[in-house]
N, C-alpha and C positions, 0 to 999 in steps of 0.2 A: 235068556240073557246072554247066555254062552253061544247060541246060534247067532244071535246078533254082533258079537265080537268076532265070531268065526268070519265074518265079511271083511273086517278089517285084515285078518290074517291072509285070507286069501289074495285081496288086493295088493299085497306088499309081498307076499313071499316069492313072486316072479321076478322080482326086482332085484338087479345086483347093488350090494351094500356100499361097495367102495363109489362105483358110478353114480348111485343116489346122493350120497354125502356131498359130492362136487356139486351137481345139481343144485342141491338143498343149498348150498353156499350163495350160489348165484343168484336164487330166489329171494334170499334172504336180504341182499345187498340191494336188491331190486325193490322190495316191499318197504324195507327198513330205512334205506338211504337214499332210494331214487336213483341207484345206479343201473344204466340201461344193460339188458341182457346180450350176451354176443350175437353176432347176427345168424349163427347156427341154430338159434332157437326160434323156430316159425312156428308158432302157435296160432293154426287156422282150424276154425270150426268146420262141422259137417257141409257147412254153405258157402266154403271158401273165404269167410270173413276172418281178417286178422283179430286175436284175442289179446287184450291188454290184462296180463295176468294179474298186477296189483289192483284190477278192479274186483277181483273175484277172491283173492287169497289175502290174507293177513298175516303180520309176522307171528302172532301167537298160535294160529293154525299151523304154520311151518315148525313150530316149536315143538307142537305134538306129533307133527309127521316125522320130525328126527328121532323122537323119543320110539315111538312105532316102527321105524324102520330099523333101528339098532335091535329091537326085538325080534322082528320078522322077516326082514329081507335076506336074501341069499348071501352067505358069507364065502362060499366055496371060490370065489373068484373066475369063475367059469363064465364066459361071454353070456348075455341075455337078451331075448327078442326084445323083451318090454324094458321100457325107460321112461325115467321121469324128465326126460328132455321132451318126450311126447306128450301133446297137450291130452290125448285121449287115456293114456296111462297115469298122467297127473290127475286128471279130472276122477278116473275111476278111485283113485287112491284117497283124494280128498272128499269126495262123496261118502265113501265108507266111514272116514272119520267122522263127517257131519251127521251121517246116519246113527251111528252109535252113541254118538253125544247126544242126540235128540231122544233117543231110545232110552237111555237111562235117567234122563231127568227126571226128579219128582217132585212136582210142585207141591204135593200134599204133605211133605215131609216138614217136620216142625222147622221154622225159619222159612220153608219155602223159596220163593222168589227172591227176598231179601236177602236170606243168605247165600244163595246161587250169586246175587249181586255183588256181593261182599267179596266173592272167591274170583269171579271175573275182574274186581278192581285191582286184587293183587297179582293175577294174572298178565293183565294189560297195561295199566299204569305205570309201572316202573319203566318202561321201554321209554316213555317220555322224558325221563331223565337222560340227557344227551350227555356223552362223554365230552368234557372240555378240560382245559388246562387248570381252570379253577376247582374242577371238582377231583381230578387227579392231586392236585396240590393240597385241597384239603385232608386227603388220606395220607398224604407224604407226611404233613404238619402234625398229624394225629400220632402216627407212630414213631415219628422224629421227637416226641414228647419225651423228655428226660426219662421219667419212672417208667415209661411203656417200651421205650426201643431196647431195653434188654432183654423183656420177654420176647419182644419181635426177633431178635438176634438168635435168642437160645432157640425157640420152636421152630423157625424157618431155616436157621443155619447160613444166613448171609444177612449181611447189614442192610438197613432201611433204604438207604440211597441204591445200592446195587439192585436190590430187588425192584426198585420203581424204574431204573433204567431197563430192567430186562422187561418189565411189564410193558413200557413204552414200546420197546423193539417188537415185542410179541403181539400187541395189539394192532401196531401199525402193521405187521406182516399179514396178519389175519384179515384186515380191511382191504388187503391189495392182493392176496390170492388164496384160493382153499387149501393148498398143499404147503407143507414145509418140512425142514429137517432138523431134528433132534440135535444132532451133530454141528448145527452151524457153528462156526467160529466168531465167538463175540469178544475176542481179545482187542479188536479195533475199538471197542467200546469200554476197555478197561475190566474186562470179565473174564475170569478165567475158567476152564472146563468144569472143574468142581463146583464152582457157584451156579452155572449155568444150569448143571445137571441137579442140584438140590431144588433149583427154581421148577424145571419141568417135573420133577418128580410129584410135584403137588398138583398139576394140571393136566398131565396126560394119563390117560388109562387105556388099556386095551379093549379090544371089541368085548372079550369073555369077561371081563370086570365089569365094565358098564353095564352089560345085558344082566350079569346077576344081581348088580345093585337095583335095576330097572324091574326084575322079577319080584325081587323082595318088597320094593316099594309099590308095586301095582296093586290098584283099587279098581274094579270092574263095576263099582256103583255109580251113584251120582257124582262122585268125586273124581271120576275117571280123568277128565279133561286136567282137573288142577293139581294132582299129585304130583310128587317131586320128580324133576327130570335129572337124571344123573348126569346127563351132557352138561349141567349146570354146574357141576362140581369138578368134572373131568372134561373139560369143553375141547381138548386136543386127543382126536382118536388116533392109537396106535393101530391100525387096521390090518397091517400085515406082520404075522409071528414072525417070519424070515427076516425081516427088515423093519424093527421095531424102531428105527429112527425116521420113518416115514410118518408123518402126521397129516391128519385131514382136520380142518376147523368147518364143522357144518353150520353151527350157528354163531357167526362173529360177536353177536350181541352177549352171548353166554362169557366168550372170553372178556370182555370189558367188565361186566359184572362181576365175574368170579376174581378178577385181578384188582377191585377195588373194594367194594363192600364185602365180598366173599373173604378178602384175606383173614377177618374175625375169627373164621373157624379155624385157621391155621395157626393162630397166636395164641386164642383162648386156651387158659388153663385153670384148673382148680385151685386155689390157695394160693399160697406164697405173696400175697397182696396184688395179684392180678387185676381182681374187679376194682380195688381202690386206684389204681395205676390207669386203669381204662376209664374209669369215671373223670378221674382228674383229667385226662387227656380230653376227653369230650367237651368238659367245663371248659378248657384250654382254648379250643377252638372256636366255642361259643364266644368266649372273651376277646378271642382277637377280631371276630364280627363286630361287637360292640365298639371296638376302638375305632370303626370307621365311622360313626355318627360324627356331626358336627358339634360345634362348642354349644348349641343351645340344649345341647343333653347334658346331663348330667349322670354317669354310671357309677356305682359304686358296689361294694361286696360287704355286706354287714358283719360285723365281729359276731362272735359267739354270744348267745344270751342266756343268762343263768336266772331261772326260775326256781327259787328254793335250793333245793340239792340239785336239780337237774340241770343240764348244760343242752341247749339247742343251737344247732349250726345256722339256722335261718336259711334265706333263700341264697341261691349263688350269686345271683345278681338284683341290683335293684337300679331301674331307670326311671329318672324323672325329666320331663318337659314342660315347661308352663305348670298347669294346674292337672296334668296326667302322671301315673305313676305306674310301673311295670314291675311286678316280682318275677323274677324267673327262676325256675327248676330246671337243671340238666339233667337227662337220664341217657345211659347209655344202652340201655336195655332196648332191645328190637321185637318185634312181634315174632314169635317162634312159628315155625312152619305148621304145627298142628294149630295154630290158629289163623294162618293164612289159608289152610285147605279147608279146616272148619267142619270136618266130617259131621260133627254133630254141634248144637248149639253150646253144650257145656265146654267143648275145646275152645272156643271163641271166648265164653265167658272167664274161664282161668287165665287167658292172657289179657283180657280189657280189665279184670281186676286189679292188675299190677299197674296198669295207668290210672285207674281211678285212684289206687292209693298215692300216686305221685302228685295227683290233682290234690288230694285231700291234705298231703303234705305241706304242700304250698298254702292251701287255706289255712293251715295252724300257724305257719310262717306270718301270714299275713293278719292274722286275728292277734297275734302277740306284739307284732310292730305296731298295729293300729290301736292297740289298748296301753300302750305305753303311756304315762303321765304326758310325756313332751310331745304327743303325736297330734298337736293341734292343729296341723296344716292338712292331715290326711281326711278330716271330714269335708274340706273342699274340693279334693281330689278326685279324679274318676281313675279309678284303680282296675288293673288288669292282672290276672294269674295266668301266666304263661309257662306251660311246660314244653320243652324242646327236647326231642329224641334224636339220636344220630340219624336213623335210619325212619323214614316217614312211615307211620303205621296205616296210612290210606284208610282212613274213618270213614269211607265212600258212602257204604249203606246205611240205610236207616236201622238195621239190625244191630250194627256195632254203635253207632252214635246214640241210639234209644238205651242200650244195654249200659254205655258209659254213664249216661245222665241218670238211669235208676242207680245205679253203684254209687255215683257221687252224691246223689241225695241220700240215699240210705246211710251212707259213710258219715256225712253231716249231722243226721239226726243220731246216730250212735254216739260220735265223738262229742256232742253237748256244744258243738260251736252254733254261732248266732243261725236261726233258721233263714234269715235273708241274706246272708254272705253271698250265694250263688246268684242271688239277684242283682245284689250291690256290685258285686265282683265278678265279671264274668271270665269263664276259663277258656283258653284258647291252647290247642295242640298243635305245634310245629314239628316237621323233621327238619334237620340241620340245613340240608340245601334250600328248602321254602323259607326258612328264617333268614339265610343270606338274602332272597328276594324281600323280605320284609322290613329288612334293615336298607337296604337299597332305595326302597319307598320312602323310610323314614328320613333319609339325607335331603329329602325335597319335600315331605307333605307331613304335617304334625302327626306325633305318635296317636293321638287321639281319632285320627281320619283313618290310620292304616288299621289299628286293632279295633277301633270302634266299628269300622265297616261291616266286619263280618257279623255283627249283631244286628244288622238291618234288615228287616223283613224280606226285601227282595233278594238277599244272598242266604237265607235258612238253608240249611242243607247242603250248602257248598264246603268242597273242602278248601283249605286254605290256600292251596297252590292254584287253583282256578280262579278263585277270588282275586288274588294277587296280578295274575296274568290278564286278567280281565280288566280291573280298576287301575293298574300300574303297568301297564304293557311295555314302557319305553325307559323304564330305569335300568341302569348299567349296575348288573349283579356281579360281574367278573372279578371285580377289583375288592369287592367286600371282604375284608379278612386278610386281604394280600395273599391267598394261595396261589393264585395263578402266578404271582412272582416267584413264589417257590419253586413250582414246578419248571416254569421257563428257565427260572436261574441255574437248574439242575440240568435241564437238557441243553442249554446254551455251553455251559462249561463242558458237558460231554461233546459236544460238536466242535468246540475250539480244541479240546484234549486229542480227538480223533484227527483233526486237521493237521494239528502239530506232529502226531505220529506218522501220518502219511508223508509229511514233509521231511522227515528224516530219513524216510526209506528211498527219498527220490535221489 
C-alpha cells in the first residue's frame, strides 16, 4: 500500500505549491461553475486535439488534489519546470490519485460497495446545494435568533450582521479571483480592522498549520478519498510566511460551505444553554417556512401534554390539510464526521441511532395524540411523521436507509408502540433546505401528494431532494420563509450606506 501511495507523492512533489493552488482555483471555477479557463490554458493531447478538462475532471477530485498538494507539493517558492497548467503534468497528478483510490478500495469489507456509496454521497452531493440569498438568509435568520445570537457574538467576537457582511464580501472575492489580501480595508462596509481580523482568524491557515492537520487526519486505507480535508476548515491559505496577509483560495466551494453551515463549529459550546438555544433556533426557521403555506393549511404547535405525573412536549408542529396531517419534529444535530466517512459500519450505526431515536420520539408523540378520547378525526386522516434536520443527512445508500429502518423497527418493538404504526404512518426525513422545496410544492399541490409520493413504488430508495426536484421542478423555493428578503435587506442596506459614505467624501 505504501508503494501505491508513493506514486501520489512522486507525481506532486515536483509541482510548486503556490502556482498549483492558483491553477486549482481556475479548475474549480471551470468544473463547478462553468467559468471558462483563461486563454493561456491550452490543453492539447499528444495528437494535437484540444481537451475539455471538465469532461475528464470533477469537482470532488479537485478537492482531493488540493488536499494532496498541501501535503506534497514544493513549498520552497523556487521556480518549477512542472506545472498544473500543463495537461501532461495535470494528467499525471490526477492519474496518480485515481490509481491509488482504486488500489485501496476494498469491496469485501463489511458494508462493501454500499458503504462506499454512502461515503461518495457525502463527498459529492453537498455540492449540488448552490449558494443563494435564500441559503445565506437562512443561516442569517438562524443566528439572529434571540437566544442564539449572544452565543454567536461571544464565541466569534463580532455580531451576526457584521459576520454575514464579511462572509458576503469574502465569498464574492473568492469567486472572482484566487488571491486576496487579509489587510484589505473593509471600513467602506462599516467594518473596523479588529472585526475583520477576528473574522479572518477563523478561516485562514498557514501551510504548516493546514499540513499538520492533514497529516493528523490522514487515512491510507479505503477511506483515503473521503477523510476530512483541512482546507474545508481553513479555506484561505497564508502561503508566504514573510507576508501572512497574502492569501490564496484554492477551493472556492470550501469558502462558501465554511462560512454557512461551517459556522456551527465556531459557535458551538458545551453547557450554558447552547443546545437548547440552537434547537430553538432550528425550530424557529422551520416555523418560518411553514408560515409560507396558504390558508388551506392549518399549522399548530401543540401544548405540553400530561400523562399521569409525566409531562410531554409533543411534536414541534402539526400541519393539517383536508384529510391529511403531518407531525413535525425538528432536530439540530448533523451527521458527525465519523458517520460521513464511516470507516466501519459501527461508526455509521452510532450516528443513525440518533436519527432513529428522533423518529421514535415523534411516533410516541403521534401515538399519544391519536390515543386521546377526542381524537376522532385522526382515524380518517392520512398521517405522516416528519423529522427535519438543519443539515441534510443524505441517506443515499441502502446501507444507511436499511440500517435506519431496522433501528426504527427494533425501537418500536421495545417501546411497546403499536406494531403497525410504521405502516400506518410513514416516516420521512428532510434537511431544512429540502424541506423548503417541499413547502414550496405544498403551496401548489396537496400535502398528501407531496409527502405521499415518496412512498410510491417508483420512488423507492430516492432521497427526498431528488424526488422533489423530479416531481415538482418548477416551484419557487427562494421566497419560502422570507430568508432571501432577510439577506437582501442586509446587503441593500450595506450598499446604501456605502454609497452615502462615498458621497460624503466627494
